[in-house]
C-alpha positions as CSV (number, residue, x, y, z in Angstrom):
1,M,8.9,-127.0,-113.2
2,K,7.6,-123.9,-115.0
3,I,7.4,-122.7,-118.6
4,R,8.8,-119.2,-118.5
5,Q,8.7,-118.2,-122.2
6,L,7.4,-119.3,-125.6
7,I,9.1,-118.2,-128.8
8,T,7.9,-119.3,-132.3
9,T,8.6,-118.4,-135.9
10,N,6.3,-119.4,-138.9
11,F,4.1,-121.6,-136.7
12,R,0.5,-121.9,-137.7
13,N,-1.0,-118.4,-138.2
14,F,1.7,-116.6,-136.2
15,D,4.6,-115.0,-138.0
16,A,6.4,-114.7,-134.7
17,L,5.6,-115.1,-131.0
18,N,7.5,-114.1,-127.9
19,I,5.4,-114.5,-124.8
20,Q,6.5,-114.3,-121.1
21,F,4.3,-116.5,-118.9
22,S,3.0,-116.2,-115.3
23,D,3.8,-118.8,-112.7
24,R,0.1,-119.6,-112.2
25,L,-2.6,-118.6,-114.6
26,N,-2.2,-117.6,-118.3
27,I,-5.4,-116.7,-120.1
28,F,-5.7,-116.4,-123.9
29,V,-8.8,-114.5,-124.9
30,G,-10.2,-114.0,-128.4
31,Q,-12.8,-115.0,-130.8
32,N,-12.7,-118.4,-132.5
33,G,-10.3,-118.8,-135.4
34,N,-7.8,-116.2,-134.2
35,G,-5.1,-118.6,-133.0
36,K,-5.7,-119.2,-129.3
37,T,-5.5,-123.0,-129.6
38,N,-2.4,-122.7,-131.8
39,I,-0.5,-121.2,-128.8
40,L,-1.5,-124.2,-126.6
41,E,-0.6,-126.5,-129.4
42,A,2.9,-124.9,-129.6
43,I,3.4,-125.6,-125.9
44,Y,2.1,-129.1,-126.2
45,F,4.3,-129.8,-129.3
46,L,7.4,-128.7,-127.4
47,I,6.7,-130.8,-124.4
48,E,5.1,-133.9,-126.0
49,G,6.8,-133.8,-129.4
50,D,3.5,-134.0,-131.3
51,S,0.3,-132.1,-131.7
52,F,-3.0,-132.9,-129.8
53,R,-4.8,-132.2,-133.1
54,Y,-4.5,-134.3,-136.2
55,S,-1.7,-132.5,-138.0
56,R,1.1,-133.3,-140.5
57,Y,4.3,-131.3,-139.9
58,D,3.7,-129.3,-143.1
59,T,0.3,-128.1,-141.8
60,L,2.1,-126.6,-138.7
61,I,4.3,-124.5,-140.9
62,Q,3.1,-121.2,-142.4
63,E,2.2,-121.3,-146.1
64,N,5.1,-120.6,-148.4
65,K,7.6,-121.2,-145.6
66,N,10.0,-124.1,-145.5
67,E,10.6,-124.3,-141.7
68,A,9.1,-123.4,-138.4
69,Y,10.9,-122.9,-135.1
70,L,9.5,-123.3,-131.6
71,R,11.4,-122.6,-128.4
72,C,10.5,-122.5,-124.7
73,L,12.5,-121.5,-121.7
74,L,12.0,-123.9,-118.7
75,E,12.9,-123.5,-115.1
76,N,13.5,-126.5,-112.9
77,K,14.6,-126.0,-109.3
78,D,16.4,-122.7,-110.1
79,L,18.0,-124.2,-113.2
80,D,17.0,-122.5,-116.5
81,Y,17.4,-124.2,-119.9
82,S,16.1,-123.8,-123.4
83,L,14.3,-126.4,-125.5
84,K,13.9,-125.8,-129.2
85,I,12.3,-127.7,-132.1
86,N,13.3,-127.1,-135.7
87,L,10.4,-128.3,-137.9
88,T,10.3,-129.0,-141.6
89,A,7.6,-130.7,-143.7
90,K,9.1,-134.1,-142.9
91,T,11.4,-133.7,-139.9
92,K,11.7,-132.3,-136.4
93,T,14.9,-131.7,-134.5
94,F,15.2,-131.3,-130.8
95,L,17.8,-129.0,-129.3
96,L,18.6,-128.6,-125.6
97,N,20.5,-125.4,-124.9
98,D,21.2,-125.3,-128.7
99,K,22.7,-128.8,-128.7
100,K,20.9,-131.5,-130.7
101,V,19.5,-134.2,-128.5
102,S,17.0,-137.0,-128.5
103,Q,13.6,-136.1,-127.0
104,S,13.9,-138.9,-124.5
105,N,16.9,-137.2,-123.0
106,V,15.2,-133.9,-122.4
107,P,13.9,-133.1,-118.8
108,L,10.3,-132.0,-119.4
109,P,7.4,-131.0,-117.2
110,P,4.4,-133.4,-117.1
111,L,1.5,-132.0,-118.9
112,I,-2.3,-132.6,-118.8
113,L,-4.6,-131.4,-121.5
114,F,-8.3,-130.6,-121.1
115,S,-10.1,-130.1,-124.4
116,P,-13.6,-130.6,-125.8
117,E,-12.3,-133.8,-127.4
118,S,-11.0,-135.2,-124.1
119,L,-14.4,-134.6,-122.5
120,N,-15.9,-137.0,-125.1
121,S,-13.5,-139.9,-124.3
122,I,-16.2,-142.1,-122.9
123,K,-18.4,-142.2,-126.0
124,E,-15.6,-142.4,-128.4
125,S,-13.5,-145.5,-129.3
126,S,-11.7,-147.6,-126.7
127,D,-8.4,-146.2,-128.0
128,H,-9.2,-142.9,-126.2
129,R,-9.7,-144.6,-122.9
130,R,-6.5,-146.6,-123.2
131,Q,-4.7,-143.3,-123.9
132,L,-6.1,-141.9,-120.6
133,L,-4.6,-144.8,-118.7
134,D,-1.3,-144.8,-120.5
135,Q,-0.9,-141.1,-119.9
136,I,-1.0,-141.8,-116.2
137,L,1.7,-144.5,-116.6
138,V,4.0,-142.3,-118.7
139,Q,3.7,-139.2,-116.5
140,T,3.6,-140.8,-113.0
141,F,6.0,-143.8,-113.1
142,S,9.6,-143.7,-114.1
143,Y,9.3,-147.1,-115.9
144,G,5.9,-146.2,-117.5
145,K,7.2,-144.4,-120.6
146,K,9.8,-147.1,-121.3
147,L,7.3,-149.9,-120.9
148,V,4.7,-148.3,-123.2
149,N,7.4,-147.7,-125.9
150,E,8.9,-151.2,-125.5
151,F,5.4,-152.7,-125.9
152,K,4.7,-150.6,-129.0
153,K,8.0,-151.8,-130.6
154,A,7.2,-155.5,-129.8
155,L,3.7,-155.1,-131.2
156,K,5.1,-153.5,-134.4
157,T,7.6,-156.4,-134.8
158,R,4.9,-159.0,-134.2
159,N,2.5,-157.4,-136.6
160,K,5.2,-157.2,-139.3
161,I,5.8,-160.9,-139.1
162,L,2.1,-161.8,-139.2
163,K,1.6,-159.5,-142.2
164,D,4.6,-160.9,-144.0
165,I,3.3,-164.5,-143.5
166,L,-0.2,-163.5,-144.7
167,Q,1.2,-161.8,-147.8
168,E,3.6,-164.7,-148.4
169,K,6.7,-162.4,-148.3
170,I,8.4,-165.0,-146.1
171,D,8.1,-168.8,-145.9
172,R,5.1,-169.7,-143.7
173,E,7.0,-172.3,-141.6
174,M,9.9,-170.0,-141.1
175,G,7.6,-167.1,-140.3
176,I,5.7,-169.1,-137.7
177,K,9.0,-170.1,-136.0
178,T,10.1,-166.4,-136.0
179,L,6.7,-165.5,-134.5
180,E,7.2,-168.1,-131.7
181,S,10.6,-166.7,-130.9
182,V,9.1,-163.2,-130.3
183,N,6.0,-164.3,-128.5
184,P,7.6,-164.7,-125.0
185,I,8.8,-161.1,-124.8
186,F,5.6,-159.8,-126.4
187,I,3.5,-161.6,-123.8
188,R,5.7,-160.5,-120.9
189,L,5.5,-156.8,-122.0
190,A,1.7,-157.1,-122.6
191,A,1.2,-158.6,-119.1
192,E,3.3,-155.9,-117.4
193,L,1.5,-153.1,-119.2
194,T,-1.9,-154.5,-118.4
195,F,-0.9,-154.9,-114.8
196,M,0.3,-151.3,-114.5
197,R,-2.9,-150.1,-116.0
198,L,-4.9,-152.0,-113.4
199,E,-2.7,-150.7,-110.6
200,A,-3.1,-147.1,-111.9
201,L,-6.9,-147.5,-112.0
202,K,-7.0,-148.9,-108.5
203,N,-4.8,-146.1,-107.1
204,I,-6.6,-143.3,-108.8
205,K,-10.2,-144.5,-108.1
206,P,-10.5,-142.8,-104.7
207,E,-9.5,-139.4,-106.1
208,V,-12.0,-139.8,-109.0
209,Q,-14.7,-140.6,-106.6
210,K,-13.8,-137.6,-104.5
211,S,-13.8,-135.3,-107.5
212,L,-17.1,-136.7,-108.8
213,H,-18.7,-135.9,-105.4
214,Q,-17.4,-132.3,-105.7
215,I,-19.0,-132.0,-109.1
216,H,-22.3,-133.6,-108.0
217,T,-22.8,-132.1,-104.6
218,E,-26.5,-133.1,-104.6
219,N,-26.4,-136.4,-106.4
220,Q,-23.6,-138.5,-104.8
221,A,-22.9,-140.7,-107.7
222,E,-20.6,-143.7,-107.3
223,F,-17.6,-144.3,-109.6
224,D,-16.1,-147.7,-110.4
225,Y,-14.4,-149.3,-113.4
226,S,-14.1,-152.6,-115.2
227,Y,-11.0,-153.5,-117.3
228,I,-12.0,-155.7,-120.3
229,I,-9.7,-158.3,-121.9
230,S,-11.3,-160.5,-124.5
231,E,-14.8,-159.6,-123.2
232,Q,-13.9,-160.7,-119.7
233,S,-13.7,-158.2,-116.8
234,F,-10.5,-157.9,-114.7
235,K,-9.8,-155.9,-111.5
236,E,-7.8,-157.4,-108.6
237,V,-5.4,-159.8,-110.4
238,S,-1.7,-160.6,-110.3
239,K,0.7,-160.1,-113.2
240,E,1.2,-163.8,-113.3
241,K,-2.5,-164.5,-113.8
242,I,-2.7,-161.9,-116.6
243,E,0.2,-163.5,-118.4
244,E,-1.4,-166.9,-118.0
245,F,-4.6,-165.6,-119.5
246,L,-2.9,-163.9,-122.4
247,L,-0.9,-167.1,-123.2
248,K,-4.2,-169.0,-123.2
249,R,-5.8,-166.5,-125.6
250,L,-2.6,-166.6,-127.8
251,T,-3.1,-170.3,-128.3
252,E,-6.8,-169.9,-129.0
253,L,-6.4,-167.1,-131.5
254,S,-3.2,-168.2,-133.3
255,F,-5.0,-169.4,-136.4
256,A,-7.1,-166.2,-136.5
257,E,-4.0,-164.1,-136.2
258,L,-2.3,-165.8,-139.1
259,K,-5.5,-165.4,-141.2
260,S,-5.9,-161.7,-140.4
261,G,-2.2,-160.8,-140.4
262,T,-2.3,-158.8,-137.2
263,S,-2.1,-159.3,-133.4
264,L,-5.5,-160.0,-131.9
265,I,-4.4,-160.1,-128.2
266,G,-2.6,-157.6,-126.1
267,P,-3.2,-154.2,-124.4
268,Q,-3.9,-152.5,-127.8
269,K,-7.2,-154.5,-127.8
270,H,-8.2,-153.9,-124.2
271,D,-10.9,-151.5,-123.0
272,V,-11.8,-149.8,-119.7
273,L,-15.4,-149.2,-118.8
274,F,-16.2,-146.3,-116.4
275,L,-19.1,-147.3,-114.3
276,Y,-21.6,-144.7,-112.9
277,N,-23.7,-146.1,-110.1
278,G,-22.7,-149.5,-111.3
279,K,-23.8,-149.0,-114.9
280,D,-21.7,-148.7,-118.1
281,S,-21.4,-144.9,-118.6
282,R,-21.2,-145.4,-122.4
283,F,-24.9,-146.4,-122.5
284,F,-26.6,-145.4,-119.3
285,C,-25.3,-141.8,-118.8
286,S,-26.3,-138.5,-120.4
287,Q,-23.6,-136.5,-122.1
288,G,-23.4,-134.3,-119.1
289,Q,-22.8,-137.3,-116.8
290,Q,-20.1,-138.6,-119.2
291,R,-18.3,-135.3,-119.1
292,S,-18.5,-135.3,-115.3
293,I,-16.7,-138.6,-115.2
294,I,-13.9,-137.5,-117.5
295,L,-13.6,-134.2,-115.7
296,A,-13.4,-136.0,-112.4
297,F,-10.8,-138.4,-113.9
298,K,-8.6,-135.5,-115.1
299,M,-8.9,-133.6,-111.8
300,A,-8.0,-136.8,-110.0
301,Q,-5.0,-137.3,-112.3
302,I,-3.7,-133.9,-111.3
303,V,-4.0,-134.6,-107.6
304,Y,-2.6,-138.2,-107.9
305,H,0.5,-136.9,-109.7
306,H,1.1,-134.5,-106.8
307,R,0.6,-137.2,-104.3
308,V,3.2,-139.4,-106.0
309,H,5.8,-136.7,-106.9
310,G,5.1,-133.8,-104.7
311,F,4.4,-131.3,-107.5
312,Y,1.6,-130.6,-109.9
313,P,1.7,-131.0,-113.7
314,V,1.3,-128.1,-116.2
315,L,-2.4,-127.8,-117.3
316,L,-3.7,-126.8,-120.7
317,L,-7.4,-126.0,-120.8
318,D,-8.4,-125.5,-124.4
319,D,-11.8,-123.8,-124.5
320,V,-13.1,-126.4,-122.1
321,L,-15.1,-124.1,-119.8
322,S,-17.6,-123.3,-122.5
323,E,-18.2,-127.0,-122.9
324,L,-19.2,-127.4,-119.2
325,D,-22.3,-126.4,-117.3
326,L,-22.1,-124.0,-114.4
327,A,-21.7,-126.6,-111.7
328,K,-18.8,-128.3,-113.5
329,Q,-17.2,-124.9,-114.2
330,E,-17.4,-124.1,-110.4
331,S,-15.9,-127.4,-109.5
332,L,-13.0,-127.0,-111.9
333,I,-12.4,-123.4,-110.8
334,S,-12.4,-124.5,-107.2
335,T,-9.8,-127.2,-107.9
336,L,-7.6,-124.7,-109.8
337,N,-7.8,-122.2,-106.9
338,Q,-6.5,-124.9,-104.5
339,I,-3.5,-126.3,-106.4
340,E,-0.2,-124.7,-107.1
341,T,0.1,-125.4,-110.8
342,Q,0.9,-123.4,-113.9
343,T,-2.2,-123.2,-116.0
344,F,-2.9,-122.1,-119.6
345,V,-6.5,-121.3,-120.6
346,T,-8.1,-120.4,-123.9
347,T,-11.5,-118.7,-123.8
348,T,-13.9,-116.4,-125.7
349,D,-15.4,-115.0,-122.5
350,T,-13.6,-113.7,-119.4
351,T,-16.6,-113.5,-117.0
352,F,-15.5,-116.7,-115.2
353,L,-12.1,-115.2,-114.5
354,K,-13.5,-113.2,-111.6
355,K,-13.9,-116.5,-109.7
356,L,-10.3,-117.4,-110.2
357,H,-8.6,-115.7,-107.2
358,M,-5.0,-116.1,-108.4
359,E,-2.6,-113.3,-107.7
360,K,-0.1,-114.5,-110.3
361,S,-2.0,-114.3,-113.6
362,Q,-1.6,-112.8,-117.0
363,V,-4.3,-112.1,-119.7
364,F,-3.3,-112.2,-123.4
365,H,-5.7,-110.9,-126.1
366,V,-5.4,-112.9,-129.4
367,S,-6.6,-111.3,-132.6
368,Q,-5.8,-112.4,-136.2
369,G,-2.4,-113.7,-135.3
370,A,-1.4,-110.9,-133.0
371,I,-1.1,-110.8,-129.2
372,S,-1.5,-108.0,-126.7
373,T,-1.5,-108.1,-122.9
374,D,-3.4,-106.4,-120.1
375,C,-1.3,-103.7,-118.5
């Protein structure tokens, strides 16, 4: 699946955009603050339905404008179709071939984002590492997105009951009975999501190890992981054992949950530790080594997706090369040269482009909300 064209009106600092893309490499060059990332954000917003930066809808719309429009033309196995988003300060509307649809009903290409923020996932909160895992589930497995969404709904329902009990909005005894009625489905979904995360880690580990060795050709570091539930490490375990453990913790923490008014067990509380030569990379790795692990993980995710589905996801590289040392740049460039994927890159410097031997490429120069192309 390819993104053929991007058209926007009143989005960020661009009055209007109309860009035709290359099948392989699309490079946006310009100084910082001119709008390069905004173009990648528009692509991401159309595909994912949200921004990869903290943004309210009104901040995406140009000042003194009431609406913004984003449209992309997609090609999927010789079938072309148009995806459009109408955006106001409080709403977004999806249209497929100009007919209003739910985003869940739109056939979309899988997308992987590299950004300076994603390279810091190890040292940031556990939520960032959970997002890394759940992105694999959503993009790789047909049931993954449904499971993640169903768990979020069950968690929201359970938290609402706990909060209402704490704030005495409902009778305590009645609230506890309601809670007991939703616990079985919550535990089932929690166990299924946890098991799928563990399976994804097990399956992607060999590819992460291979990518890490490509990055560190001299120092052959070993990659491993540890999945943490309630301060206990899990790895090779059945879904039944996970459910049994979660039920046990549910009983142990029932009073604490009622006192806090929120769920204290479940995948939203789990963490994954990335181990570098057997040690927790959060504390025993330099920033460069941490970035090597995340870079290897993302590269592995690309290859793993191809292994499962037979095609590569779309890649967005937002000024990521400037964040990497020469060895990591070389490794990423080598990977990009070997895979048939459509890639979008923002950069302030084009010197590395000589190393990307892609015939199908297009360079866009971005300056103060205007775009020109190399002839």
